[in-house]
C-alpha positions as CSV (number, residue, x, y, z in Angstrom):
1,M,-33.0,5.0,60.2
2,M,-31.6,4.0,56.9
3,S,-32.5,5.8,53.8
4,S,-32.5,4.2,50.4
5,F,-31.4,5.9,47.2
6,K,-33.3,5.4,44.0
7,R,-31.8,5.9,40.6
8,K,-33.3,8.8,38.7
9,T,-35.5,7.7,35.8
10,L,-36.7,9.4,32.7
11,S,-40.4,8.9,33.4
12,G,-40.9,12.6,33.5
13,R,-39.3,13.2,30.2
14,A,-41.5,14.4,27.3
15,N,-42.5,11.8,24.8
16,L,-40.0,11.3,22.1
17,P,-40.9,12.1,18.5
18,Q,-42.1,9.2,16.4
19,G,-39.4,7.2,14.8
20,T,-36.7,8.2,17.3
21,R,-35.2,6.8,20.4
22,L,-32.6,7.7,23.0
23,S,-29.0,7.1,22.2
24,P,-27.3,4.2,24.1
25,F,-24.3,6.4,24.7
26,S,-26.0,9.5,26.1
27,T,-29.5,10.1,27.5
28,S,-29.4,13.7,26.3
29,T,-29.1,12.6,22.6
30,V,-32.1,11.5,20.5
31,I,-31.3,9.5,17.4
32,T,-33.2,8.5,14.3
33,S,-32.4,6.0,11.5
34,T,-31.0,6.8,8.1
35,G,-32.9,3.8,6.6
36,I,-29.7,1.7,6.3
37,P,-29.0,-0.5,9.4
38,S,-25.2,-0.8,8.6
39,L,-24.9,3.0,8.2
40,D,-26.7,3.5,11.5
41,D,-24.1,1.2,13.1
42,I,-21.3,3.3,11.7
43,L,-22.8,6.4,13.2
44,G,-23.2,4.8,16.6
45,G,-26.9,3.7,16.5
46,G,-28.3,6.3,14.1
47,L,-28.2,10.0,13.1
48,P,-28.7,12.3,16.2
49,L,-31.3,15.0,15.9
50,S,-29.9,18.5,15.5
51,C,-27.0,17.0,13.4
52,S,-26.2,17.0,9.7
53,L,-24.8,14.1,7.6
54,A,-22.8,14.7,4.4
55,V,-22.2,11.9,1.8
56,L,-19.4,12.4,-0.7
57,A,-19.6,10.1,-3.8
58,P,-16.9,11.2,-6.3
59,D,-17.8,8.6,-9.0
60,H,-19.4,10.4,-12.0
61,H,-20.9,7.2,-13.4
62,S,-23.0,6.2,-10.3
63,A,-25.4,7.8,-7.9
64,Y,-24.6,6.2,-4.6
65,G,-24.8,9.5,-2.8
66,E,-28.4,10.1,-4.0
67,L,-29.2,6.5,-3.2
68,V,-28.4,7.2,0.5
69,Q,-30.7,10.2,0.4
70,K,-33.6,8.0,-1.0
71,Y,-33.2,5.7,2.0
72,F,-33.2,8.8,4.2
73,V,-36.5,10.1,2.7
74,A,-38.2,6.7,2.7
75,Q,-37.4,6.1,6.4
76,G,-38.8,9.5,7.3
77,L,-42.1,9.0,5.4
78,A,-42.4,5.4,6.8
79,S,-41.8,6.6,10.3
80,G,-44.5,9.4,10.1
81,Q,-41.9,12.2,10.3
82,K,-41.9,15.4,8.3
83,V,-39.6,15.3,5.3
84,C,-38.3,18.4,3.5
85,I,-36.7,17.8,0.1
86,V,-34.5,20.5,-1.4
87,H,-34.2,19.7,-5.1
88,D,-34.8,21.3,-8.5
89,E,-37.6,18.7,-8.9
90,P,-38.5,17.6,-5.3
91,L,-41.7,15.8,-6.2
92,R,-40.0,13.8,-8.9
93,F,-37.2,12.8,-6.5
94,A,-39.9,11.7,-4.0
95,R,-41.7,9.6,-6.7
96,E,-38.4,7.9,-7.5
97,G,-37.9,6.9,-3.9
98,I,-37.8,3.3,-2.6
99,W,-40.3,1.5,-0.4
100,M,-40.9,-1.7,1.5
101,A,-41.6,-5.0,-0.3
102,G,-45.1,-6.3,-0.2
103,N,-46.5,-3.2,1.5
104,T,-48.5,-0.6,-0.5
105,S,-50.1,1.1,2.5
106,S,-48.9,4.2,4.3
107,T,-48.3,2.1,7.5
108,P,-44.9,0.4,7.1
109,A,-43.9,-3.1,8.4
110,Q,-40.7,-5.1,8.5
111,A,-39.9,-7.1,5.3
112,S,-39.8,-10.8,5.7
113,T,-36.5,-12.6,6.4
114,A,-37.0,-14.9,3.5
115,E,-36.3,-12.0,1.1
116,D,-33.1,-11.2,2.9
117,A,-32.1,-14.8,2.6
118,D,-32.7,-14.8,-1.1
119,D,-30.7,-11.6,-1.4
120,E,-27.8,-13.2,0.3
121,K,-28.0,-16.4,-1.8
122,A,-27.8,-14.2,-5.0
123,S,-24.5,-12.7,-3.8
124,Q,-22.7,-15.9,-2.8
125,H,-21.9,-17.1,-6.3
126,D,-21.8,-20.8,-5.4
127,D,-19.2,-20.5,-2.6
128,K,-19.6,-24.2,-1.7
129,I,-17.7,-25.2,-4.8
130,K,-14.8,-22.9,-4.2
131,I,-14.0,-23.7,-0.6
132,A,-12.5,-26.8,0.9
133,W,-14.9,-29.4,2.1
134,R,-13.7,-29.2,5.7
135,Y,-14.8,-25.6,6.0
136,E,-18.4,-26.0,4.7
137,Q,-19.8,-26.8,8.1
138,M,-18.2,-23.8,9.8
139,K,-20.2,-20.7,10.6
140,K,-20.1,-18.0,7.9
141,F,-18.0,-14.9,8.7
142,Q,-20.3,-11.9,9.4
143,T,-19.2,-8.8,7.6
144,T,-22.1,-6.5,8.3
145,V,-25.0,-6.0,10.8
146,S,-28.5,-7.5,10.2
147,S,-31.6,-5.4,10.3
148,N,-33.0,-7.6,13.1
149,S,-30.4,-6.1,15.5
150,L,-32.4,-2.9,15.5
151,S,-35.8,-2.3,16.9
152,D,-38.7,-2.4,14.4
153,D,-39.9,1.1,15.0
154,L,-36.4,2.7,14.4
155,C,-35.3,1.3,11.0
156,M,-37.4,-0.3,8.3
157,S,-36.3,-2.8,5.7
158,F,-36.6,-1.2,2.2
159,D,-36.4,-2.9,-1.2
160,L,-34.6,-1.2,-4.0
161,T,-36.9,-3.0,-6.5
162,C,-40.0,-1.3,-5.0
163,R,-41.1,2.2,-5.6
164,I,-43.0,4.3,-3.1
165,P,-46.7,4.1,-3.9
166,A,-48.6,7.1,-5.0
167,T,-51.1,6.7,-2.2
168,A,-48.3,7.1,0.4
169,L,-47.1,10.3,-1.3
170,D,-50.6,11.8,-1.6
171,A,-51.2,11.1,2.1
172,A,-47.9,12.7,3.0
173,R,-48.7,15.8,0.9
174,Q,-52.2,16.2,2.4
175,S,-50.9,15.9,6.0
176,A,-48.0,18.3,5.3
177,R,-45.4,15.7,6.1
178,L,-43.8,16.0,2.6
179,I,-42.5,19.5,2.1
180,P,-40.9,20.3,-1.3
181,I,-38.5,23.2,-1.6
182,D,-37.3,24.3,-5.1
183,V,-33.7,25.2,-5.4
184,D,-33.1,28.9,-5.3
185,I,-30.8,30.0,-8.1
186,F,-28.6,32.3,-6.1
187,E,-24.9,31.9,-5.8
188,D,-24.8,32.4,-2.1
189,G,-27.6,29.9,-1.4
190,T,-29.2,32.1,1.3
191,G,-32.6,31.6,-0.2
192,V,-32.6,27.9,0.6
193,I,-31.4,28.5,4.2
194,K,-34.1,31.2,4.7
195,Q,-36.8,28.8,3.5
196,I,-35.6,26.0,5.8
197,E,-35.4,28.4,8.8
198,E,-38.9,29.6,8.1
199,L,-40.1,26.0,8.0
200,L,-38.5,25.1,11.4
201,S,-39.6,28.4,13.0
202,N,-43.3,27.7,12.3
203,G,-43.2,24.7,14.7
204,T,-42.9,21.0,14.1
205,D,-45.9,19.9,16.2
206,G,-43.8,17.4,18.1
207,H,-42.7,15.7,14.9
208,A,-39.1,15.1,13.9
209,V,-38.1,17.0,10.7
210,R,-35.8,15.5,8.1
211,I,-34.1,17.9,5.6
212,C,-32.8,16.1,2.5
213,I,-30.5,17.9,0.0
214,P,-29.5,15.5,-2.8
215,A,-26.8,16.6,-5.3
216,L,-25.8,19.9,-3.6
217,G,-23.8,21.9,-6.1
218,S,-25.4,20.4,-9.3
219,P,-25.9,22.8,-12.3
220,H,-29.4,23.7,-11.0
221,W,-27.7,25.4,-8.0
222,G,-25.9,27.8,-10.3
223,D,-22.2,28.5,-10.4
224,M,-21.2,27.7,-6.8
225,Q,-17.7,28.3,-5.5
226,P,-16.0,26.5,-2.6
227,P,-16.6,29.4,-0.2
228,T,-20.3,29.4,-1.0
229,V,-20.6,25.7,-0.3
230,L,-18.8,26.0,3.0
231,T,-20.9,29.0,4.1
232,L,-24.1,27.0,3.3
233,L,-22.9,24.0,5.2
234,H,-22.0,26.1,8.2
235,S,-25.3,28.0,8.1
236,L,-27.3,24.7,7.9
237,R,-25.3,23.2,10.9
238,R,-25.9,26.3,13.0
239,L,-29.6,26.3,12.2
240,L,-29.9,22.6,13.2
241,H,-28.2,23.2,16.5
242,R,-31.0,25.7,17.3
243,H,-33.8,23.2,16.6
244,P,-33.4,19.9,18.5
245,N,-36.1,18.1,16.5
246,A,-34.5,18.5,13.1
247,C,-31.7,16.7,11.3
248,A,-30.3,16.9,7.7
249,S,-28.7,14.6,5.2
250,L,-27.1,15.9,2.1
251,S,-24.9,14.7,-0.8
252,L,-22.5,16.8,-2.8
253,A,-22.3,16.7,-6.6
254,P,-19.7,14.2,-7.9
255,H,-17.4,16.9,-9.2
256,M,-17.3,18.6,-5.8
257,C,-16.3,15.5,-3.8
258,T,-12.5,15.6,-4.3
259,D,-9.7,18.1,-3.5
260,T,-9.3,18.7,-7.2
261,W,-12.3,21.0,-7.1
262,G,-12.0,22.8,-3.8
263,G,-8.2,22.8,-3.4
264,P,-6.0,21.0,-0.9
265,G,-7.9,20.0,2.2
266,W,-11.3,20.5,0.7
267,V,-12.7,17.2,1.8
268,Q,-11.5,17.8,5.4
269,K,-13.2,21.2,5.4
270,V,-16.5,19.6,4.5
271,G,-16.1,17.2,7.4
272,W,-15.3,20.0,9.8
273,L,-18.5,21.9,8.8
274,T,-20.8,18.9,9.2
275,D,-21.6,16.8,12.2
276,A,-21.0,13.5,10.3
277,A,-19.4,13.0,6.9
278,I,-18.5,9.8,4.9
279,S,-17.0,9.3,1.5
280,M,-18.1,6.5,-0.8
281,S,-15.4,6.0,-3.5
282,A,-16.6,3.6,-6.1
283,F,-14.3,1.1,-7.8
284,G,-15.8,1.8,-11.2
285,A,-13.0,4.2,-12.2
286,N,-10.3,1.7,-11.3
287,P,-10.5,-1.7,-13.0
288,S,-7.7,-3.1,-10.9
289,L,-9.6,-2.6,-7.7
290,S,-12.8,-4.0,-9.2
291,S,-10.9,-7.2,-10.0
292,L,-9.2,-7.3,-6.6
293,F,-12.5,-6.8,-4.7
294,P,-15.2,-8.4,-6.9
295,S,-17.8,-8.6,-4.1
296,H,-17.7,-4.8,-3.3
297,H,-18.5,-1.7,-5.3
298,G,-16.4,0.8,-3.4
299,I,-14.6,1.8,-0.2
300,V,-16.0,3.9,2.6
301,Q,-13.9,6.5,4.4
302,I,-15.2,8.1,7.6
303,L,-14.4,11.8,7.7
304,T,-16.4,12.9,10.8
305,L,-18.6,11.2,13.3
306,P,-21.5,12.8,15.3
307,A,-20.8,13.5,18.9
308,P,-23.5,15.8,20.3
309,H,-23.4,16.5,24.1
310,T,-20.3,14.3,24.4
311,I,-16.6,14.5,23.8
312,L,-16.2,11.1,22.1
313,P,-18.6,9.9,19.4
314,A,-20.9,7.0,20.3
315,S,-19.6,5.1,17.3
316,D,-16.3,4.4,19.1
317,K,-18.1,2.2,21.6
318,Y,-21.2,1.0,20.0
319,S,-20.2,0.4,16.4
320,T,-19.8,-3.2,15.4
321,L,-18.4,-2.6,11.9
322,R,-15.7,-0.3,13.0
323,G,-14.3,-2.9,15.4
324,L,-12.9,-0.6,18.0
325,S,-15.0,-1.9,20.9
326,S,-14.3,-5.6,20.5
327,A,-10.6,-5.5,21.6
328,A,-10.5,-2.2,23.5
329,G,-10.8,-3.9,26.9
330,S,-8.0,-6.4,26.5
331,M,-5.6,-4.6,24.2
332,G,-6.3,-1.0,25.2
333,G,-7.7,-0.2,21.8
334,S,-7.1,-1.7,18.4
335,G,-7.0,-0.6,14.7
336,E,-10.1,0.4,12.9
337,N,-11.6,-2.0,10.3
338,N,-11.5,-1.0,6.7
339,L,-15.1,-0.5,5.4
340,A,-16.7,-0.9,2.0
341,F,-20.1,-0.9,0.4
342,K,-21.9,-3.0,-2.1
343,C,-25.3,-2.4,-3.9
344,M,-27.2,-5.6,-4.2
345,R,-30.3,-6.2,-6.1
346,K,-32.6,-5.3,-3.2
347,R,-30.5,-3.2,-0.7
348,L,-27.4,-1.2,-0.1
349,I,-25.0,-2.6,2.5
350,F,-22.0,-1.2,4.4
351,E,-19.6,-3.9,5.6
352,T,-16.0,-4.6,6.5
353,L,-13.6,-4.8,3.6
354,H,-12.3,-8.3,3.0
355,L,-10.7,-10.3,0.2
356,D,-12.8,-12.8,-1.7
357,L,-12.3,-16.6,-1.5
358,E,-8.7,-17.7,-2.2
359,G,-7.5,-14.2,-1.6
360,G,-9.3,-12.7,-4.5
361,V,-8.8,-15.6,-7.0
362,T,-12.0,-17.1,-8.2
363,E,-10.6,-20.7,-8.4
364,R,-7.7,-22.5,-6.8
365,R,-4.9,-23.5,-9.1
366,T,-4.3,-27.3,-8.7
367,T,-2.0,-27.9,-11.6
368,P,1.4,-26.3,-12.3
369,S,1.8,-23.5,-14.7
370,S,2.0,-24.5,-18.4
371,N,5.5,-23.0,-18.7
372,A,6.8,-24.7,-15.6
373,M,8.7,-28.0,-16.3
374,A,9.7,-30.8,-13.9
375,L,13.3,-31.5,-14.5
376,D,15.9,-34.1,-13.4
377,G,18.3,-33.8,-10.6
378,N,20.9,-32.1,-12.9
379,M,18.7,-28.9,-12.6
380,V,19.3,-28.1,-16.3
381,H,16.8,-25.5,-17.6
382,E,15.6,-25.9,-21.0
383,T,15.3,-23.0,-23.3
384,M,11.8,-21.5,-23.0
385,P,10.0,-19.8,-25.8
386,A,10.0,-16.0,-25.7
387,A,6.9,-14.5,-24.0
388,V,5.7,-11.5,-25.9
389,L,3.7,-8.9,-24.1
390,A,2.2,-6.4,-26.6
391,T,0.2,-3.3,-25.8
392,E,-2.2,-2.7,-28.6
393,G,-3.0,0.8,-29.6
394,R,-5.4,2.3,-32.1
395,K,-3.0,1.6,-35.0
396,G,-1.3,-1.5,-33.8
397,S,1.2,-2.6,-31.2
398,L,3.4,0.2,-29.8
399,A,5.9,-1.7,-27.7
400,T,7.1,-5.3,-27.3
401,V,8.9,-6.9,-24.4
402,E,10.6,-10.2,-25.1
403,I,12.0,-12.4,-22.3
404,A,14.1,-15.5,-22.9
405,F,16.0,-17.9,-20.7
406,E,19.3,-19.2,-21.9
407,R,20.3,-22.8,-21.5
408,S,22.9,-23.1,-18.8
409,K,25.7,-25.4,-19.9
410,E,28.8,-26.7,-18.1
411,V,32.0,-25.9,-19.9
412,V,34.6,-28.6,-19.4
413,S,37.9,-28.1,-21.0
414,D,41.2,-29.9,-20.6
415,S,43.3,-27.0,-21.6
416,P,45.6,-25.6,-19.0
417,T,44.0,-22.2,-19.2
418,S,40.6,-23.5,-18.1
419,R,41.8,-23.8,-14.5
420,A,43.7,-21.0,-12.9
421,I,44.4,-22.9,-9.6
422,P,44.4,-26.7,-9.7
423,D,42.8,-28.6,-6.8
424,A,43.4,-32.2,-5.9
425,D,39.9,-32.7,-4.4
426,D,38.2,-31.0,-7.3
427,S,37.1,-34.3,-8.7
428,L,35.1,-35.2,-5.6
429,V,33.0,-32.0,-5.6
430,P,30.1,-32.1,-8.0
431,A,29.7,-29.3,-10.4
432,K,27.4,-26.6,-9.2
433,P,24.7,-25.8,-11.7
434,K,24.5,-22.3,-13.0
435,K,21.4,-20.2,-12.8
436,P,19.8,-19.4,-16.1
437,K,20.4,-15.9,-17.4
438,K,17.5,-13.8,-18.3
439,K,17.6,-11.5,-21.3
440,V,15.1,-8.7,-21.7
441,A,14.8,-6.9,-25.0
442,F,12.6,-3.8,-25.4
443,R,11.5,-2.8,-28.9
444,S,9.3,0.0,-29.9
445,E,7.9,1.2,-33.2
446,R,8.1,4.8,-31.9
447,P,11.4,5.3,-30.1
448,D,10.7,9.0,-29.4
449,L,8.0,8.0,-26.8
450,Y,10.4,5.9,-24.8
451,D,13.4,8.2,-24.7
452,F,15.0,7.4,-21.3
């Protein structure tokens, strides 16, 4: 008598909370969406429950960290989950949130693909004129993941030009799905952790709970020191590990996102005390990077990836943007892709970092440079006018660099001293042209500043 073996199924497992699904990497892990499909791909499918995500955005002139938190809040409200906002004005932060285009009801739906196509056309900047005709019919290189790759109930399509309707906020407040927590002005931050612990201890009624902390360490939090922030992060992570239906997403204040504030290794410490951490360094403070990568707004650095119930993070196998899984089978592992982000008119996108058309140059140069001259076979360089590079200050030019090329001339003399060693075959060998000599003169109106 032969016995058959049946694979164990998860039919007896309790129903998953709304807006969640099982991780493709481990059946013991339940994940939820951050609201950004490309960020979900970097995390390995989504943010696992019982885990925390930290976003570091060191640029003082932008608010990319808080923008990620608005996606996180909007996704929670659209999925019917409980959302807890820890802010000095939590209701104002919720009213400034984003929502789906063409949908004013509390029941969300996927945005139309036509809007995404219009968004892509707005970012292309007439690429057809800048590329060669033989490449126009080729398939466009994909630099990010599309929202259609994820299931409809996991990640919604939000529009940055749409604000969350008041009816959706009122419905969330009445059903106790939107829970505001005012920032406690204590240096140790224990008041905030106690309120979150009390919220989670009262029961979640089978709902997933999202804890959003935008701009942690802002002036409303008081005079926080690095040990205080690390203690708060560790307490929040330990609290989430005790409640499997809760997750958290937080962003640090811009002045706290570099090692300058917390000392050497500060950014690494933040990654160690959170389950997932990324850094979004904008190009706004560096004009040279902005000109080199005109299609991106900043670079993304992965500090920590979530790996609950496993040794390796799910992102190593299931992330498309990181590029580790594409060549792992044939090459035994490959280098990780460089990642960047850009904020378009309607959405925030994480994608692979790549140069623009023509390697960063907007137009291909088809004519020689104005100072280049086509010469005869004698290879005689004409004297070029001096190129003056001046650095203008508040009161005029401070320094001047002059570069000039001398005319190379052949010196022919019949005097006996012109030749040290006579050669009989010298007349058959053509004279070798001499390279032009370059003279560089540096002049300064203030010599004391350039004392070498």
